[in-house]
C-alpha positions in Angstrom: 0.2 0.1 0.2 1.5 3.3 -1.1 1.7 6.2 1.7 -0.7 8.1 0.3 -3.3 5.3 0.9 -3.0 5.1 4.3 -6.3 6.3 6.4 -7.9 6.0 9.5 -9.5 2.4 8.5 -6.0 1.1 9.5 -7.1 1.2 12.7 -9.3 -1.7 12.7 -9.2 -5.1 12.2 -9.9 -6.1 8.2 -9.9 -2.2 7.9 -13.7 -2.2 9.4 -14.8 -0.8 12.9 -15.4 -3.5 15.0 -18.8 -2.3 16.0 -19.8 -2.5 12.4 -18.8 -6.2 12.0 -20.4 -7.1 15.1 -23.5 -5.4 14.0 -23.9 -7.1 10.9 -22.7 -10.5 12.3 -25.3 -10.0 14.7 -28.0 -9.4 12.7 -27.1 -12.1 10.3 -27.2 -14.5 12.7 -31.2 -13.4 13.5 -31.8 -13.6 10.0 -30.2 -17.5 9.8 -32.2 -18.6 12.8 -35.1 -16.8 11.7 -35.3 -18.5 8.3 -34.0 -22.0 9.4 -36.1 -25.0 8.5 -37.5 -26.9 11.1 -35.6 -30.4 10.5 -32.4 -28.6 11.1 -33.2 -25.5 13.5 -32.2 -27.1 16.8 -28.8 -27.9 15.6 -28.4 -24.4 13.7 -29.6 -22.5 16.6 -26.9 -23.9 18.5 -24.3 -23.4 15.9 -25.7 -19.8 15.8 -25.3 -19.2 19.5 -21.9 -20.4 19.3 -20.7 -17.9 16.7 -22.9 -15.4 18.6 -20.9 -15.6 21.8 -17.6 -16.1 19.7 -18.2 -12.6 17.5 -18.9 -11.0 20.2 -15.7 -12.0 22.0 -13.8 -10.7 19.2 -15.4 -7.6 18.8 -14.6 -6.6 22.2 -10.8 -7.5 21.9 -10.8 -5.5 18.4 -12.9 -2.6 20.3 -10.0 -2.4 22.7 -7.1 -3.1 20.1 -8.1 0.0 17.9 -8.6 1.9 21.1 -5.0 1.3 22.2 -3.5 2.2 19.1 -5.2 5.6 18.9 -4.7 6.3 22.3 -1.7 4.6 23.3 -1.4 6.6 26.4 -4.2 3.9 27.9 -1.4 1.1 27.8 -0.3 2.3 31.0 -3.7 1.8 32.6 -4.2 -1.5 31.0 -0.7 -2.4 32.7 -1.9 -0.9 36.3 -5.1 -2.9 36.0 -2.9 -6.3 35.8 -3.8 -6.8 32.2 -0.4 -8.0 29.8 0.9 -5.4 27.8 4.6 -6.5 26.5 4.9 -7.3 22.9 7.1 -9.9 21.7 10.1 -8.1 19.9 9.7 -10.7 16.9 6.5 -9.1 16.2 7.3 -5.3 16.6 10.4 -6.5 13.9 7.7 -7.7 11.7 5.1 -4.7 12.1 7.5 -2.1 12.7 6.2 0.0 9.3 2.7 -0.2 10.9 3.1 -0.4 14.3 1.3 2.7 15.0 -2.0 1.3 13.5 -1.1 -2.4 15.2 0.4 -2.1 18.6 -3.3 -2.4 19.9 -3.8 -5.4 18.3 -0.3 -7.3 19.3 -1.6 -6.4 22.5 -5.4 -7.4 22.6 -4.3 -10.8 21.0 -3.2 -11.8 24.8 -6.0 -10.1 26.9 -8.8 -12.6 28.1 -12.2 -11.7 27.3 -13.8 -14.6 28.0 -16.3 -13.0 30.6 -18.0 -10.2 31.5 -15.9 -9.8 34.4 -13.1 -9.8 32.4 -14.2 -7.8 29.3 -15.5 -4.9 32.2 -11.8 -5.3 33.9 -9.9 -4.4 30.5 -12.3 -1.4 29.2 -12.8 -0.3 33.1 -8.8 -0.1 33.6 -8.4 1.5 29.8 -11.0 3.7 29.9 -13.4 3.8 33.2 -16.1 2.1 30.7 -18.2 -0.3 32.5 -20.2 -2.4 29.5 -22.0 -4.5 31.9 -24.3 -3.8 34.6 -24.5 -6.7 37.8 -27.6 -8.0 36.1 -26.4 -7.7 32.3 -23.2 -9.8 34.2 -25.4 -12.7 35.2 -27.0 -12.4 31.9 -23.8 -13.0 29.9 -22.6 -15.8 32.3 -25.5 -18.1 31.6 -25.3 -17.4 27.7 -21.5 -18.9 28.4 -22.8 -21.3 29.9 -25.0 -22.6 27.6 -22.3 -21.8 24.6 -19.6 -24.0 26.7 -22.1 -27.2 27.2 -22.4 -27.2 23.5 -18.9 -26.8 22.8 -17.7 -29.6 24.7 -20.7 -32.3 25.4 -22.8 -31.3 22.4 -25.0 -29.4 24.2 -25.9 -33.2 26.4 -26.3 -32.1 30.0 -23.6 -32.9 32.5 -24.0 -33.5 36.3 -23.0 -30.1 37.2 -24.7 -28.1 34.1 -28.0 -29.8 35.9 -26.7 -27.9 39.4 -26.0 -24.6 37.7 -29.2 -24.5 35.9 -31.8 -26.8 38.1 -34.2 -24.0 38.0 -34.3 -23.5 34.7 -34.7 -27.5 33.8 -38.3 -29.1 33.7 -38.1 -31.5 36.4 -38.5 -34.2 33.7 -35.5 -33.3 31.6 -33.0 -33.1 34.6 -31.2 -36.4 33.1 -27.6 -36.0 32.6 -26.5 -37.4 29.0 -29.8 -38.4 28.4 -31.4 -34.9 27.7 -30.2 -31.9 25.9 -30.2 -28.2 26.0 -32.5 -27.0 23.1 -31.7 -23.3 22.1 -35.1 -21.8 20.6 -34.8 -19.2 17.9 -36.6 -16.8 20.0 -33.4 -17.4 22.6 -31.1 -16.5 19.6 -33.0 -13.4 18.8 -33.2 -12.3 22.4 -29.2 -13.0 22.8 -28.4 -11.0 19.3 -30.5 -8.1 20.7 -28.6 -8.6 24.6 -25.4 -8.4 22.9 -26.1 -5.4 20.5 -27.8 -2.9 23.1 -23.9 -3.9 24.9 -21.9 -3.4 21.8 -23.6 -0.7 21.1 -23.0 1.0 25.1 -19.4 0.0 24.2 -18.7 1.5 20.7 -20.4 4.6 22.0 -18.7 5.0 25.1 -15.4 4.3 23.6 -15.2 7.0 20.7 -16.7 9.5 23.9 -13.4 8.3 26.0 -11.6 9.0 23.3 -12.3 12.1 22.0 -11.5 13.3 25.3 -7.9 11.6 25.2 -7.1 12.7 21.9 -8.2 16.6 22.6 -6.2 16.5 25.8 -3.1 15.5 23.9 -3.5 18.0 20.8 -4.6 21.5 20.2 -5.4 20.6 17.0 -6.5 17.2 16.3 -4.8 15.8 12.9 -7.7 14.5 11.0 -6.9 11.2 10.4 -7.5 10.6 13.9 -10.8 12.1 14.6 -11.9 10.5 11.6 -11.0 7.0 13.3 -13.0 8.0 16.7 -15.3 8.8 14.4 -15.7 5.8 12.9 -16.0 4.0 16.3 -19.3 5.5 16.8 -20.7 4.0 13.8 -24.0 2.0 14.8 -26.7 3.3 12.6 -28.5 1.2 9.8 -27.3 2.8 6.7 -23.8 3.5 7.9 -23.3 -0.1 9.2 -24.6 -1.6 5.3 -23.7 1.3 3.6 -20.1 2.7 4.8 -19.0 4.2 1.5 -22.4 6.5 1.5 -20.9 8.5 4.9 -19.5 11.7 4.4 -16.5 11.8 7.1 -17.4 15.7 7.7 -20.9 15.2 8.3 -19.5 13.3 11.4 -19.2 15.8 14.9 -16.2 15.4 16.4 
């Protein structure tokens, strides 16, 4: 890529803001669940649930990666919060010409975003943002519990799962390795909306925090950074589906 072709999209994984990617994937997941035929619906919904959680975790890590690259001063805050921030020398050497854009991803690939509490810890340490409230932490833990059951046991109930979800399982279906989790289409649609709500909160609050950080750093904010921070807040349907229609000059900074 020629030097003049470098743009604010370099700050994003796949050159697309993390929120845009997650919203498209979440909406596509909902459509897949709604349009599946009855004979494959149960299995397909289970796969949708696995994929939805996986893409949300990737979103969280990509979002904080972009934030770090845009505002590397938050690295110290992450470190103070107990998160790993060191870089491998060979990674630095390999990406030295693009380290400005890659540093966040080289750090975030080692961060653990495997639970709501861990995601809260990352964003609280770095940006003083708390994506999940107490009730939302419990909802995400339930989602992870069911996702893990499908991934590790094909959805078949285990004794430990039955103990964890005892009140949620009808008494006649509490047979370990005899009954299994059934993921309904309504469940998928509900989880899609739940994670979209959390993702939107992260997208908007991250952008606002970064605006403050960058304004404190510069007298005149470089256009590349202002464009990148604005792009992190993209969530509108028209922007998500047609980002080429967006005029950056129309987005306030």
